[in-house]
C-alpha positions as CSV (number, residue, x, y, z in Angstrom):
1,X,96.9,6.1,56.0
2,X,95.9,6.0,59.7
3,X,96.7,9.0,61.8
4,X,96.7,8.5,65.5
5,X,96.9,11.4,68.0
6,X,96.5,11.4,71.8
7,X,95.3,14.9,72.4
8,X,95.4,14.7,76.2
9,X,99.1,13.8,76.0
10,X,100.3,16.6,73.8
11,X,102.3,19.1,75.8
12,X,101.0,22.7,75.9
13,X,104.5,23.8,74.8
14,X,103.8,22.2,71.4
15,X,100.8,24.4,70.7
16,X,101.0,27.8,69.1
17,X,99.6,30.6,71.3
18,X,97.8,33.7,70.0
19,X,95.0,36.0,71.0
20,X,91.5,34.9,70.0
21,X,90.4,37.1,67.1
22,X,88.2,37.1,64.0
23,X,87.5,35.3,61.8
24,X,87.5,32.5,64.4
25,X,85.6,34.4,67.1
26,X,85.1,37.8,68.6
27,X,86.3,38.1,72.2
28,X,83.7,39.9,74.4
29,X,85.6,39.9,77.7
30,X,89.0,41.4,76.8
31,X,91.9,39.5,75.3
32,X,91.6,35.7,75.4
33,X,94.8,33.6,74.8
34,X,94.2,30.4,72.8
35,X,96.7,27.7,71.8
36,X,96.3,25.2,69.0
37,X,97.8,22.7,66.7
38,X,96.4,21.3,63.5
39,X,96.9,17.5,63.4
40,X,95.2,16.8,60.1
41,X,93.9,18.8,57.1
42,X,92.8,17.2,53.9
43,X,94.1,18.6,50.6
44,X,91.3,21.1,50.0
45,X,91.0,22.0,53.7
46,X,87.3,21.1,53.9
47,X,88.2,19.0,57.0
48,X,90.6,20.2,59.6
49,X,91.3,18.6,62.9
50,X,93.5,19.3,65.9
51,X,93.9,20.4,69.5
52,X,92.8,23.8,70.9
53,X,93.0,25.3,74.3
54,X,91.5,28.5,75.7
55,X,92.0,30.6,78.7
56,X,88.8,31.8,80.5
57,X,86.7,34.5,78.9
58,X,83.5,35.0,76.8
59,X,83.5,35.2,73.0
60,X,81.0,35.3,70.2
61,X,81.1,32.5,67.6
62,X,79.3,32.4,64.2
63,X,79.5,29.1,62.2
64,X,78.3,30.6,59.0
65,X,80.8,29.0,56.5
66,X,81.8,25.9,58.5
67,X,80.7,23.5,61.2
68,X,82.6,22.1,64.1
69,X,82.5,19.0,66.3
70,X,84.4,19.1,69.6
71,X,85.3,16.7,72.4
72,X,86.2,18.4,75.6
73,X,89.3,16.9,77.2
74,X,89.6,19.1,80.2
75,X,88.2,22.3,81.7
76,X,84.7,23.7,81.8
77,X,82.7,26.0,79.6
78,X,79.2,27.0,78.7
79,X,77.9,27.5,75.2
80,X,74.7,29.4,74.5
81,X,73.1,29.5,71.1
82,X,71.3,32.7,70.3
83,X,67.8,32.5,71.8
84,X,68.8,29.2,73.5
85,X,69.6,28.1,77.0
86,X,73.2,27.8,78.2
87,X,74.7,24.3,78.0
88,X,77.7,23.3,80.2
89,X,80.5,21.3,78.6
90,X,83.0,19.5,80.8
91,X,85.7,16.8,80.3
92,X,84.1,14.0,78.3
93,X,81.4,16.1,76.6
94,X,81.0,16.2,72.9
95,X,79.2,19.0,71.1
96,X,78.1,19.7,67.5
97,X,78.0,23.3,66.1
98,X,76.3,22.9,62.7
99,X,76.4,25.4,59.8
100,X,74.4,28.4,60.9
101,X,75.0,28.1,64.7
102,X,75.6,31.5,66.3
103,X,76.0,32.3,70.0
104,X,78.5,32.7,72.8
105,X,81.1,30.5,74.5
106,X,82.1,31.2,78.0
107,X,85.2,29.4,79.2
108,X,85.0,29.1,83.0
109,X,88.1,26.9,83.6
110,X,90.9,26.6,81.0
111,X,89.6,24.2,78.3
112,X,91.4,21.8,76.0
113,X,89.4,20.2,73.2
114,X,89.9,18.0,70.2
115,X,88.0,19.4,67.2
116,X,87.0,18.6,63.7
117,X,86.0,21.6,61.5
118,X,84.2,20.8,58.3
119,X,82.9,22.8,55.3
C-alpha cells in the first residue's frame, strides 16, 4: 500500500479544531486553538502521521513516551529545549524531537506542519 498526501493542499476546513491541552502539551499563554487530521496510523499506533496547525502562543512540550519528526509547511515558530538556545522553524524546516526532549514551543505566525509521531 502506498499512501500519498499533499499536506499543503488540504483545506483547513477538513481539520478538526480544539484547544491545545494535555497530554499533547500545556498552553502557557492562554488558550491556543489547534487543528489536525491523522492521515496514517499503523495497527498498534506506534506510528501516527498527519497534518497539524496551531494559532500563535507558547506551550510546554514533553516527549517522554513518544518522539516526533515535523516538517513545517507554513508559518513561523521557535522551539527551545530546556537549557538550550531557541531555534527558529519556518516553511521548509524539519525538526526532530527525540524521546526525552522537553521544552517550549512558541508559535509566532500560524503554523502548519506535517508530522510523524513514533513510540
